[in-house]
C-alpha angles and dihedrals in degrees: 000000000000126000110220134177112251089245088060100051119099138200110280099033115128123227113241092195136023117270116227134187123239090275093053098255113145111246096175131011124234108269095038111145106223122239129182089266091052092051090047091052092048092054090045091055091048096245105164103181138022139183112241130182111273093221088053103053089115111071119254121248121266093259088064098050128061122188088209091070113125113261106226094208124125118256103284098219093052092045091047092050091050093051093048093045087053089056094046100036097109095046130095101262090190091066106102092219093052090044091055094045087051092050093046091047091056092043092050095047092046091050090047090052092050093046099045 
């Protein structure tokens, strides 16, 4: 097992351990072979480090990696809304300013996820 920064991982590397978000929800299972979409999602979720297999620190050849693999990440909009709600949960959500800040926070996180 090797711990790498997300910026150092490459397509074809295999996760040695599950990757979770800040609330403990599993985003990717151990054994997932990373694709470009996986790496993009990891960056979007703010994952800074991950454990990859030592024997797989060199990326696999293209025949071993398919970009069409299913990403095992939770629905981003639902997850984003939960994270933003967690931040705003003790505020007065009836206040128009708070409502707008809440809406903008969700919109910004969602656009950051799509543009990552």
